[in-house]
C-alpha positions in Angstrom: 76.2 -38.9 -85.2 79.2 -38.1 -87.3 80.7 -35.3 -85.2 80.7 -36.0 -81.5 81.5 -33.0 -79.4 85.1 -33.1 -78.1 84.1 -33.0 -74.4 81.6 -35.8 -74.8 84.2 -37.9 -76.6 86.6 -37.3 -73.7 84.1 -38.3 -71.1 83.1 -41.4 -73.0 86.8 -42.4 -73.2 87.1 -42.1 -69.4 83.9 -43.9 -68.9 85.1 -46.8 -71.0 87.8 -47.5 -68.5 85.3 -48.0 -65.6 81.9 -48.8 -67.3 82.8 -50.1 -70.7 79.4 -51.7 -71.3 77.6 -48.4 -70.6 80.1 -46.4 -72.7 79.4 -48.8 -75.6 75.7 -48.5 -75.2 75.9 -44.7 -75.2 77.9 -44.8 -78.4 75.2 -46.9 -80.0 72.7 -44.3 -78.9 74.8 -41.6 -80.6 75.1 -43.7 -83.8 71.3 -43.6 -84.0 71.2 -39.8 -83.8 71.9 -37.1 -86.3 72.6 -34.6 -83.6 72.1 -34.1 -79.8 68.6 -33.4 -78.7 67.3 -29.8 -79.0 66.5 -28.1 -75.7 64.3 -25.1 -75.0 65.2 -23.0 -71.9 63.0 -20.5 -70.3 64.6 -18.7 -67.4 62.7 -17.5 -64.3 63.7 -15.7 -61.1 63.9 -19.0 -59.1 65.2 -21.3 -61.9 64.4 -22.4 -65.4 61.9 -24.5 -67.3 63.6 -27.0 -69.5 61.9 -28.7 -72.5 63.8 -31.6 -74.1 62.5 -32.3 -77.6 58.7 -33.1 -77.4 58.8 -34.2 -73.7 57.0 -32.4 -71.0 59.0 -29.5 -69.5 60.5 -29.8 -66.0 61.7 -27.2 -63.6 65.4 -27.0 -63.1 67.1 -25.1 -60.3 70.3 -25.1 -58.2 70.7 -28.4 -56.4 70.0 -28.5 -52.7 73.2 -29.9 -51.1 73.5 -31.5 -47.7 74.7 -29.3 -44.9 78.4 -29.7 -44.2 79.2 -31.1 -40.7 82.8 -31.9 -40.2 82.1 -34.7 -37.7 79.4 -36.4 -39.7 80.0 -35.5 -43.4 78.4 -38.2 -45.6 80.8 -40.2 -47.9 78.3 -42.0 -50.1 76.0 -39.9 -52.4 73.1 -41.1 -54.4 72.0 -38.6 -57.1 68.5 -39.2 -58.4 68.0 -37.2 -61.6 70.6 -34.9 -63.2 68.5 -32.3 -64.8 70.1 -30.0 -67.3 73.8 -29.1 -67.1 75.5 -27.8 -65.1 73.2 -29.3 -62.4 75.3 -32.4 -61.9 78.6 -30.4 -62.1 77.4 -28.2 -59.2 76.5 -31.3 -57.1 80.0 -32.8 -57.7 81.7 -29.6 -56.8 79.5 -29.0 -53.8 79.7 -32.3 -51.9 82.3 -33.1 -49.3 85.9 -33.3 -50.6 86.3 -36.5 -48.6 83.4 -38.3 -50.4 84.2 -41.9 -51.5 81.3 -42.7 -53.8 78.7 -41.1 -56.1 76.1 -43.1 -57.9 74.0 -41.2 -60.5 70.6 -42.6 -61.5 69.2 -41.0 -64.7 67.1 -43.0 -67.1 66.8 -40.2 -69.6 69.8 -40.9 -71.8 69.4 -37.6 -73.5 70.0 -35.7 -70.3 73.1 -37.8 -69.6 74.5 -37.2 -73.1 73.9 -33.5 -72.8 75.6 -33.4 -69.4 78.6 -35.4 -70.7 78.9 -33.1 -73.7 78.8 -29.8 -71.7 80.6 -30.6 -68.4 83.8 -32.4 -67.2 82.0 -34.6 -64.8 85.0 -36.9 -64.1 87.2 -33.9 -63.2 84.5 -32.4 -61.0 84.3 -35.5 -58.8 86.3 -35.2 -55.5 89.7 -36.9 -55.9 88.9 -39.5 -53.2 85.6 -40.6 -54.8 84.5 -42.8 -57.7 81.4 -42.0 -59.8 79.2 -44.4 -61.7 76.1 -43.9 -63.8 72.9 -46.1 -64.0 70.7 -45.3 -66.9 69.3 -48.6 -68.2 67.1 -51.0 -66.3 69.3 -53.9 -67.4 71.1 -56.3 -64.9 74.4 -56.3 -66.7 74.7 -52.5 -66.8 73.5 -52.0 -63.2 75.9 -54.7 -62.1 78.8 -53.0 -63.9 78.0 -49.7 -62.0 77.9 -51.6 -58.7 81.2 -53.5 -59.1 83.0 -50.2 -60.0 81.6 -48.0 -57.3 79.6 -49.8 -54.6 81.0 -53.2 -53.7 84.6 -51.9 -53.2 83.5 -50.0 -50.1 80.8 -52.4 -49.0 77.0 -52.9 -49.6 75.8 -51.7 -46.2 77.1 -48.1 -46.4 74.7 -47.6 -49.3 71.9 -47.8 -46.8 73.2 -44.6 -45.2 73.7 -42.8 -48.5 73.0 -39.1 -48.8 70.2 -38.9 -51.4 70.1 -35.8 -53.6 66.9 -35.8 -55.7 66.1 -33.5 -58.6 62.8 -32.1 -57.4 61.6 -31.0 -60.9 62.1 -34.5 -62.4 60.7 -36.3 -59.4 57.6 -34.3 -58.6 55.6 -35.5 -61.6 57.0 -39.0 -61.5 54.5 -41.8 -61.7 54.8 -45.1 -59.8 55.2 -47.2 -63.0 57.3 -44.7 -64.9 60.7 -45.6 -66.4 62.4 -43.5 -63.7 60.5 -45.2 -60.9 61.3 -48.6 -62.4 65.0 -47.8 -62.6 65.2 -46.7 -59.0 63.4 -49.9 -58.0 65.8 -52.1 -60.0 68.7 -50.3 -58.4 67.5 -51.0 -54.8 66.6 -54.6 -55.7 70.2 -55.0 -56.9 71.4 -53.6 -53.6 69.2 -56.1 -51.7 70.4 -59.0 -54.0 74.1 -58.1 -53.4 73.4 -57.9 -49.6 71.8 -61.4 -49.7 74.8 -62.7 -51.7 77.0 -62.1 -48.6 75.5 -65.2 -47.1 74.1 -65.9 -43.7 77.2 -65.4 -41.5 80.8 -66.3 -41.2 79.7 -69.1 -38.9 77.4 -70.5 -41.6 80.3 -70.6 -44.0 82.6 -72.3 -41.4 79.9 -75.0 -40.9 80.1 -75.6 -44.6 83.9 -75.9 -44.4 83.5 -78.5 -41.6 81.0 -80.4 -43.6 83.2 -80.3 -46.6 86.1 -81.8 -44.7 83.9 -84.6 -43.3 82.5 -85.2 -46.9 86.0 -85.6 -48.2 85.7 -89.4 -48.8 82.7 -88.8 -51.1 84.2 -85.8 -52.8 87.2 -87.9 -53.7 85.2 -91.0 -54.4 82.8 -89.5 -56.9 82.9 -89.4 -60.7 83.8 -86.4 -62.9 81.2 -84.2 -64.7 82.5 -85.6 -68.0 81.8 -89.2 -66.9 78.2 -88.2 -65.8 77.6 -86.6 -69.2 78.3 -90.0 -70.8 75.4 -91.4 -68.8 73.0 -88.5 -68.7 73.9 -86.2 -71.5 72.2 -85.1 -74.7 68.7 -85.6 -73.4 65.8 -83.3 -72.5 65.6 -82.8 -68.7 62.8 -82.0 -66.2 63.7 -80.4 -62.9 61.1 -81.1 -60.2 60.6 -78.6 -57.3 57.9 -78.9 -54.7 55.7 -75.9 -55.3 51.9 -76.2 -54.9 51.3 -76.5 -58.7 53.4 -79.7 -58.9 50.3 -81.8 -58.3 48.8 -80.5 -61.6 51.3 -82.0 -64.0 53.6 -84.4 -62.1 51.9 -87.5 -63.4 52.9 -86.6 -66.9 56.4 -87.8 -65.9 55.2 -91.4 -65.9 56.5 -93.3 -68.9 59.1 -90.6 -69.7 61.8 -92.2 -67.5 63.9 -93.7 -70.3 63.9 -90.6 -72.6 64.0 -87.7 -70.2 66.4 -87.0 -67.4 64.4 -86.3 -64.3 66.2 -84.2 -61.6 64.4 -84.0 -58.3 64.9 -81.4 -55.7 65.4 -83.0 -52.3 62.1 -81.9 -50.8 60.2 -83.2 -53.8 61.7 -86.7 -53.9 59.3 -88.4 -51.6 56.3 -86.8 -53.5 57.6 -88.4 -56.7 58.4 -91.8 -55.2 54.9 -92.0 -53.6 53.5 -91.5 -57.0 55.5 -94.3 -58.5 58.0 -91.9 -60.3 61.7 -92.7 -59.7 63.9 -89.8 -60.8 67.4 -90.4 -62.0 69.0 -87.7 -59.8 68.2 -86.0 -56.5 70.0 -82.8 -55.6 70.6 -81.2 -52.2 72.3 -78.0 -51.2 71.5 -77.0 -47.6 74.1 -77.3 -44.8 71.8 -76.9 -41.8 69.2 -79.4 -40.7 67.9 -80.3 -44.2 69.1 -83.8 -43.7 66.5 -84.2 -40.9 63.7 -82.9 -43.2 64.0 -85.4 -46.0 66.7 -88.1 -45.8 65.5 -90.4 -42.9 61.9 -90.4 -44.2 62.9 -91.2 -47.7 65.3 -94.0 -46.7 62.8 -95.5 -44.4 60.1 -95.7 -47.1 62.1 -96.2 -50.3 65.6 -97.5 -49.5 65.7 -99.9 -52.4 64.5 -97.3 -54.9 67.2 -94.9 -53.7 69.8 -97.5 -54.8 69.0 -96.5 -58.4 69.1 -92.7 -57.8 72.2 -90.6 -58.1 72.6 -88.2 -55.2 74.2 -84.9 -56.2 75.1 -83.2 -52.9 76.9 -80.0 -52.1 80.0 -80.3 -50.1 78.5 -78.1 -47.4 75.5 -80.5 -46.9 75.2 -82.6 -43.8 77.7 -85.5 -44.2 75.1 -88.1 -43.1 73.3 -87.3 -46.4 76.1 -88.6 -48.6 77.4 -91.1 -46.0 74.0 -92.9 -45.7 72.9 -92.8 -49.3 72.6 -96.3 -50.7 73.0 -95.3 -54.4 75.8 -93.6 -56.3 77.0 -90.3 -54.8 78.4 -87.2 -56.5 79.6 -84.5 -54.0 80.5 -81.1 -55.5 81.5 -77.7 -54.5 79.6 -74.5 -55.3 81.3 -72.9 -58.2 79.9 -69.6 -57.0 81.4 -69.8 -53.5 85.0 -68.9 -52.9 85.0 -71.1 -49.8 83.9 -74.2 -51.8 86.3 -73.4 -54.7 89.1 -73.4 -52.1 88.3 -76.7 -50.3 86.8 -78.8 -53.1 88.8 -77.6 -56.1 92.0 -75.9 -55.0 92.8 -78.3 -52.1 91.2 -81.6 -53.3 91.2 -80.9 -57.1 87.6 -82.1 -57.5 84.3 -81.0 -59.1 82.5 -77.7 -58.9 78.9 -77.0 -60.1 77.2 -73.6 -60.5 74.6 -73.9 -57.9 73.0 -70.6 -56.8 71.3 -70.2 -53.5 68.6 -72.9 -53.6 68.2 -76.5 -54.5 66.1 -75.6 -57.5 68.9 -73.4 -58.9 71.2 -76.4 -58.4 68.8 -78.8 -60.2 68.6 -76.5 -63.3 72.4 -76.0 -63.4 73.0 -79.7 -63.1 70.7 -80.4 -66.1 72.5 -77.7 -68.1 75.9 -79.1 -67.1 74.7 -82.5 -68.5 74.3 -80.8 -71.9 70.5 -81.1 -71.8 69.3 -79.4 -75.0 66.0 -78.5 -73.3 65.2 -78.1 -69.6 61.7 -77.9 -68.1 61.0 -76.5 -64.6 57.9 -77.9 -62.8 56.7 -77.2 -59.3 58.9 -74.1 -59.5 56.2 -71.7 -58.4 58.3 -69.3 -56.4 54.9 -68.1 -55.1 52.0 -69.0 -52.9 49.1 -70.9 -54.3 45.9 -69.0 -55.3 44.7 -69.1 -51.6 47.7 -66.9 -50.7 48.8 -69.3 -48.0 49.8 -72.7 -49.5 53.6 -73.0 -50.0 54.3 -76.5 -51.2 52.6 -79.6 -52.6 51.0 -81.4 -49.7 53.4 -84.2 -49.1 56.7 -82.3 -49.8 59.4 -83.1 -47.3 59.8 -79.4 -46.5 56.1 -78.8 -45.9 56.5 -79.0 -42.2 54.7 -76.7 -39.7 57.9 -74.9 -38.9 58.9 -74.6 -42.6 55.5 -73.3 -43.6 55.4 -70.8 -40.8 58.8 -69.4 -41.9 57.6 -69.0 -45.5 54.5 -67.2 -44.3 56.5 -64.9 -42.0 58.5 -63.3 -44.9 57.5 -59.9 -46.3 55.0 -60.6 -49.1 55.4 -59.1 -52.6 53.6 -59.3 -55.9 55.3 -60.4 -59.2 54.1 -61.2 -62.7 52.5 -64.7 -62.9 53.3 -67.4 -65.4 49.6 -67.4 -66.4 49.4 -63.6 -66.5 48.4 -61.1 -63.9 50.3 -61.1 -60.6 50.9 -63.7 -57.9 51.9 -63.4 -54.3 55.5 -64.3 -53.4 57.7 -63.3 -50.5 61.1 -61.6 -50.3 63.2 -64.8 -50.2 61.4 -66.4 -53.2 61.8 -63.0 -55.1 65.6 -63.3 -54.4 65.6 -66.8 -55.8 63.6 -65.6 -58.8 66.3 -62.9 -59.4 69.0 -65.5 -59.3 67.2 -67.7 -61.8 66.9 -64.8 -64.2 70.6 -63.9 -63.7 71.6 -67.5 -64.6 69.3 -67.4 -67.6 71.0 -64.3 -68.9 73.9 -66.6 -69.8 71.8 -69.5 -71.3 70.8 -69.5 -74.9 67.1 -68.6 -75.5 64.7 -71.4 -75.9 66.7 -73.9 -73.8 64.9 -73.5 -70.4 61.1 -73.6 -70.1 58.9 -72.6 -67.2 56.4 -75.5 -67.3 54.9 -75.0 -63.8 51.1 -74.7 -64.0 51.1 -71.7 -61.7 53.4 -69.4 -59.9 55.8 -66.7 -61.0 56.9 -66.0 -64.5 60.7 -66.4 -64.9 62.3 -64.0 -67.4 64.4 -66.0 -69.8 62.4 -69.2 -69.4 59.6 -69.6 -71.9 56.2 -70.5 -70.4 54.7 -73.6 -72.0 52.7 -76.6 -70.6 54.7 -79.7 -69.7 52.7 -81.7 -72.3 53.9 -79.3 -75.0 57.4 -79.6 -73.8 57.3 -83.4 -74.2 55.8 -83.0 -77.7 58.5 -80.6 -78.8 61.4 -82.4 -77.1 60.7 -86.2 -77.2 64.3 -87.3 -76.7 66.6 -89.4 -78.9 65.5 -93.0 -79.4 69.1 -93.9 -80.4 70.4 -93.3 -76.9 70.7 -96.0 -74.3 67.5 -95.9 -72.1 68.1 -94.1 -68.9 67.0 -97.0 -66.8 69.9 -99.1 -68.2 72.3 -96.1 -68.1 71.7 -95.6 -64.3 72.2 -99.3 -63.7 75.5 -99.2 -65.5 76.6 -96.2 -63.6 79.6 -96.6 -61.3 81.8 -94.1 -59.6 85.5 -94.5 -60.2 87.9 -93.3 -57.5 91.4 -92.1 -58.5 93.9 -94.1 -56.5 97.1 -93.6 -58.5 100.2 -92.9 -56.5 100.7 -89.8 -58.7 97.4 -88.4 -57.7 98.2 -89.2 -54.0 101.4 -87.2 -54.3 99.6 -84.3 -56.0 97.0 -84.3 -53.3 99.6 -84.3 -50.5 101.3 -81.3 -52.2 97.9 -79.4 -52.4 97.2 -80.0 -48.7 100.7 -78.8 -47.7 100.3 -75.7 -49.9 96.9 -75.0 -48.3 98.4 -75.1 -44.8 101.3 -72.9 -45.8 98.8 -70.4 -47.3 97.1 -70.1 -44.0 100.4 -69.7 -42.2 101.2 -66.8 -44.5 97.8 -65.3 -43.6 98.8 -65.5 -39.9 102.0 -63.6 -40.7 99.9 -60.9 -42.4 97.6 -60.6 -39.4 100.7 -60.2 -37.2 101.9 -57.4 -39.4 98.4 -55.8 -39.5 98.2 -55.9 -35.7 101.5 -54.2 -35.4 100.4 -51.3 -37.7 97.2 -51.0 -35.7 99.2 -50.6 -32.5 101.3 -47.9 -34.1 98.3 -46.1 -35.5 96.6 -45.8 -32.1 99.7 -45.1 -30.1 99.1 -42.2 -27.6 100.2 -38.6 -28.3 100.3 -38.9 -32.1 98.9 -36.3 -34.5 96.4 -37.4 -37.1 99.0 -36.9 -39.8 101.3 -39.4 -38.1 98.5 -41.9 -37.5 97.2 -42.0 -41.1 100.3 -43.7 -42.8 99.9 -46.6 -40.4 96.2 -46.7 -41.1 96.9 -46.8 -44.8 99.4 -49.5 -44.2 96.8 -51.5 -42.3 94.3 -51.2 -45.1 97.0 -52.3 -47.6 97.8 -55.4 -45.5 94.1 -56.3 -45.2 93.8 -56.0 -49.0 96.8 -58.2 -49.4 95.4 -60.7 -47.0 92.1 -60.9 -48.8 93.8 -61.1 -52.2 96.0 -64.0 -51.0 93.2 -66.1 -49.6 89.8 -65.7 -51.3 88.1 -68.2 -49.0 89.2 -66.3 -45.9 88.0 -63.1 -47.4 84.7 -64.7 -48.3 84.2 -66.0 -44.7 84.8 -62.5 -43.3 83.0 -60.5 -45.9 79.8 -59.8 -44.0 81.7 -58.4 -41.1 83.9 -56.4 -43.5 80.9 -55.0 -45.3 79.1 -54.1 -42.1 82.3 -52.4 -40.9 82.6 -50.4 -44.2 80.6 -47.4 -42.9 82.6 -47.2 -39.7 85.9 -47.5 -41.6 85.0 -44.7 -44.0 83.7 -42.4 -41.3 86.8 -42.8 -39.1 89.5 -43.0 -41.7 91.0 -39.6 -40.9 91.7 -40.5 -37.2 91.3 -36.8 -36.2 89.4 -37.3 -32.9 89.8 -39.5 -29.9 86.4 -41.1 -30.7 87.3 -41.8 -34.3 90.6 -43.4 -33.3 88.9 -45.6 -30.7 86.2 -46.7 -33.1 88.7 -47.3 -35.9 90.8 -49.4 -33.5 87.8 -51.4 -32.4 86.8 -52.3 -35.9 90.3 -53.4 -37.0 90.9 -55.4 -33.9 87.6 -57.1 -34.5 88.6 -58.0 -38.1 92.0 -59.3 -36.9 90.4 -61.3 -34.1 87.8 -62.9 -36.3 90.3 -63.7 -39.0 92.6 -65.4 -36.5 89.7 -67.6 -35.3 88.8 -68.5 -38.9 92.4 -69.4 -39.8 92.7 -71.7 -36.7 89.4 -73.3 -37.7 90.5 -73.9 -41.3 93.8 -75.3 -40.1 92.1 -77.7 -37.8 90.0 -79.3 -40.5 92.8 -79.2 -43.1 94.8 -81.3 -40.6 91.8 -83.8 -40.5 91.7 -83.9 -44.3 95.5 -84.4 -44.5 95.2 -87.6 -42.3 92.1 -88.8 -44.1 93.8 -88.6 -47.5 96.8 -90.7 -46.5 96.8 -94.1 -48.4 96.7 -96.2 -45.3 93.6 -94.4 -44.0 92.1 -94.6 -47.5 92.5 -98.4 -47.4 90.6 -98.6 -44.1 87.7 -96.5 -45.4 87.6 -98.4 -48.7 87.3 -101.7 -46.9 84.2 -100.5 -45.1 82.6 -98.6 -48.1 80.1 -101.4 -48.9 79.2 -102.3 -45.3 75.6 -102.1 -44.1 74.5 -99.6 -41.5 74.2 -102.5 -39.0 77.8 -103.4 -39.6 78.9 -99.8 -39.4 77.1 -99.4 -36.1 78.8 -102.4 -34.6 82.2 -101.1 -35.8 81.5 -97.7 -34.4 81.1 -99.0 -30.9 84.4 -100.9 -31.0 86.4 -98.0 -32.6 84.9 -95.6 -30.0 86.1 -97.8 -27.2 89.5 -98.1 -28.7 89.7 -94.3 -29.1 89.1 -93.6 -25.5 91.4 -96.4 -24.3 94.2 -95.4 -26.7 97.5 -93.8 -25.6 97.9 -92.2 -29.1 98.8 -88.6 -28.5 97.5 -87.6 -31.9 94.0 -87.9 -30.4 91.3 -86.8 -32.9 93.9 -87.2 -35.7 94.8 -90.7 -34.7 93.7 -93.7 -36.9 90.8 -94.4 -34.5 89.8 -90.8 -34.4 89.7 -90.3 -38.1 88.0 -93.7 -38.7 85.4 -92.9 -36.1 84.6 -89.5 -37.8 84.1 -91.4 -41.0 81.9 -94.1 -39.4 79.7 -91.4 -37.8 78.9 -90.1 -41.3 77.7 -93.5 -42.3 75.2 -94.2 -39.5 72.6 -92.1 -37.8 73.2 -93.1 -34.2 70.7 -90.5 -33.0 67.8 -92.4 -34.6 68.9 -96.0 -34.1 66.7 -98.1 -31.8 69.3 -100.6 -30.5 71.6 -98.1 -28.9 72.6 -97.7 -25.2 72.6 -94.4 -23.3 76.3 -95.1 -22.4 77.2 -95.3 -26.0 75.4 -92.1 -26.9 77.1 -90.4 -23.9 80.6 -91.5 -25.2 79.7 -90.5 -28.7 78.7 -87.1 -27.5 82.0 -86.7 -25.7 83.8 -87.5 -29.0 81.7 -84.9 -30.8 82.4 -82.4 -28.1 86.2 -82.9 -28.4 85.8 -82.2 -32.1 84.0 -78.9 -31.5 80.7 -80.3 -32.7 78.7 -79.3 -29.6 75.3 -79.3 -31.3 75.5 -82.9 -32.4 76.9 -83.8 -28.9 73.9 -82.2 -27.2 71.5 -84.0 -29.5 73.0 -87.3 -28.4 72.9 -86.4 -24.8 69.2 -85.4 -25.1 68.5 -88.8 -26.6 70.5 -90.6 -23.9 68.6 -88.7 -21.2 65.2 -89.7 -22.8 66.3 -93.4 -22.5 67.6 -93.0 -18.9 64.6 -91.0 -17.7 62.6 -93.0 -15.2 65.3 -95.6 -14.6 67.5 -96.2 -11.5 71.1 -95.1 -11.7 74.0 -94.4 -9.5 73.9 -90.8 -8.1 77.5 -90.1 -9.0 77.0 -91.4 -12.6 74.0 -89.2 -13.0 76.0 -86.2 -11.7 78.8 -86.8 -14.1 76.3 -87.2 -17.0 74.6 -83.9 -16.1 78.0 -82.2 -15.7 79.1 -83.3 -19.2 75.8 -82.4 -20.8 75.8 -78.9 -19.1 79.3 -78.2 -20.4 78.3 -79.2 -23.9 75.1 -77.0 -23.8 77.2 -73.9 -22.8 79.5 -74.1 -25.8 79.1 -72.2 -29.1 78.9 -74.4 -32.2 79.1 -72.0 -35.1 75.5 -71.0 -36.1 74.0 -72.7 -33.0 73.5 -70.5 -30.0 74.3 -72.2 -26.6 71.3 -73.1 -24.5 72.6 -71.2 -21.4 69.5 -71.6 -19.3 69.5 -75.4 -19.8 73.2 -75.6 -18.9 72.6 -73.7 -15.7 69.6 -75.9 -14.8 71.6 -79.0 -15.4 74.4 -77.7 -13.2 71.8 -76.7 -10.5 70.7 -80.4 -10.3 74.2 -81.8 -9.6 75.0 -80.8 -6.0 72.1 -82.7 -4.5 73.3 -85.9 -6.1 77.0 -85.4 -5.6 77.8 -82.7 -3.0 81.5 -83.1 -3.4 81.2 -81.6 -6.9 79.5 -78.4 -5.6 82.6 -76.2 -5.8 83.4 -77.4 -9.3 79.8 -76.8 -10.4 79.9 -73.2 -9.0 83.0 -72.5 -11.0 81.5 -73.8 -14.2 78.3 -71.8 -13.6 80.4 -68.6 -13.4 82.1 -69.5 -16.7 78.7 -70.0 -18.3 77.3 -66.7 -17.1 80.4 -64.9 -18.4 80.0 -66.6 -21.7 76.4 -65.6 -21.8 77.3 -62.0 -20.9 79.7 -61.8 -23.8 77.0 -63.2 -26.1 74.5 -60.7 -24.8 76.9 -57.8 -25.2 77.3 -58.7 -28.8 73.6 -59.0 -29.4 72.9 -55.7 -27.6 75.3 -53.9 -29.9 72.9 -54.6 -32.8 69.6 -54.8 -30.8 70.1 -52.1 -28.2 66.5 -51.0 -28.3 65.0 -54.5 -27.8 63.3 -54.7 -24.4 63.4 -58.5 -24.5 67.2 -58.5 -25.0 67.7 -55.9 -22.2 65.6 -58.1 -19.8 67.8 -61.1 -20.7 70.9 -59.1 -20.1 69.7 -57.9 -16.7 68.8 -61.5 -15.7 72.3 -62.7 -16.7 73.9 -60.0 -14.7 71.8 -60.8 -11.7 72.6 -64.5 -12.0 76.3 -63.8 -12.3 76.2 -61.6 -9.2 74.4 -64.4 -7.3 77.0 -66.9 -8.4 79.7 -64.6 -7.1 77.7 -64.2 -3.8 77.3 -60.4 -4.4 73.7 -60.0 -3.2 73.5 -56.2 -3.4 74.5 -56.2 -7.1 72.1 -59.0 -7.8 69.3 -57.1 -6.1 70.1 -54.0 -8.3 69.8 -56.0 -11.5 66.6 -57.7 -10.3 65.0 -54.3 -9.6 65.9 -53.2 -13.1 63.9 -56.1 -14.5 60.8 -55.1 -12.6 
């Protein structure tokens, strides 16, 4: 179109500042037009019939706006369909002046262009609000709208959006129409962004702790460039453990010298049992995945694992890297601010784009090795044809609990790799979306879906594995991979210059956290001023704005801290928006509660990060490094013997630095090298003392596991009554302590305490005091749970029982009886 209307041009100029990709796409649409679409309007008493070109007419009338309610005005609006102008203009002028966000969904680009050419939509938007448009079912354009207008105020407020639908456009809409598909894509993106927030702050903190404990292997590993010299410029096959793997896995035999084979952790044992030794195994999970696959693989195939490179995330269980007999490469997730901070900014080491599953990590590792072609096998992302089977039969993750979890997810249908549809579930669909987002940035024809069944992956051409090998045979001029792996060696940087650089990075990291503490102090001061009594809303708001500015400054100064707290911040977004005017007592109280919660959680997180930075600082000192290097090649038997001696020295030492003493740091390293929980030749006293050490370190879950093992050894044997009482006392205290994502076993702790007085009466008073502490901790936990599950009868019953127990412990029988009656 040669002559673009002046108002349309002005609106496109404004749009290009906020949604440049969409603005460019609309200009391309205009370039393909001679003029704007013709419109036929037929007025009626109740509205008008609008016919756009040769499309079917739709009925257009004044939009129905939400009723205004000063105490509960919505602040997020979702407009589905914009009709013919000035329909959208009327909506923007009619919504609350305090609105924060307006998202417009309109797949008919003609209607959008007409609206932009006839109304000043950006000027009609309330001054406090942002507006974004979603018109194309394309990830890049939907993401652009989200980043401008949704993520700044949080994902969760979208769930409470006020939806304004154009009845004329919606009433004849079909389930598979372009309009319906756009709406579906929008909500799938919302779900994806919500999933991206991660499991919880505690889950991220567990990853930080594991990263600190994995420091020797992070520093001792190679660089990506060194790995490319060994593995690069070859085709690659990434092996997952879906049900279809059994159909083509045997085709890998004989390809080990030409094709890089990257196994997901759960599929490794399936490959080794079939006589196929991959070159690389990747692992990503931080929570319990070690138990699922490592002990079993090392028991059956220890020697084979010597020739396999382990590529582990820094968040993974430290025993994974510590016990691995072959070469180890520990990396941070490039797509995680927490990993970027601890692995790259603090330690200056390697990052890898990894996604949210081990299969994403495998593909990205192969691509990082410059593989010119990558095949995915066993990557079903779907149930087998029976609708129930989740993995190949002998996959490490095909445990009863694992299968039950997979089957419990909400099931969906997606296009199948062989045509038709296949059954998947919500989490696999999320993983599928991540694959497709990664592949948006990979050149076409480089990644292939070679799984014999399962879901189609957009961006990965579907071909049989046999065809993949025919098309990508590998380069005979390269060194055979069997020889390349044998020649592989990790080189650790030990130069004094690097040591000095590392010391500076660690100091800067601690100083950065101290600055965060200063900002939290300033933020708390502003909160106190904002909620001071007898202030008018006009005098409160400047302090509230200053509080918000300081929070933004805090998150900008420390991306990892912002990432750890992001789920809480997003959840709080709706409350912050609703109460931002501080014009009622209730709003002031709720605003205060949210901000004090944010401050409190950030303070806990800062202390936690400082604790493990201190550990890393000592660990990275040259004299400690020499101690660890001297033990790097020791067998597990030698490590176990050394552990017992160092543990004894730790508890007998007068070193006031405690956990950060030479013995304390060395012991932490040794316990990453040997699985004391599974060793046969271990005494209950040693397990007890190791549990005490873990407890001092804040690792209550591992401590309790050792105490459980010690008890299983002691059960049925004779022991001194006082010793038994002390053992039960220590175990009970460990069970009553939170350990990040692991909930304390309060009932077990109380049972253990209950069994002490009969064995050691003189401890009765001490036990009763500890029981009261446990019950109070349990009450705090239940109060938190009930805030989110207030309608759960099961949670209410547990709460009543806790209150009754606390009353009994305090010898308040009437109150105890009251709570018992409520349970009836």
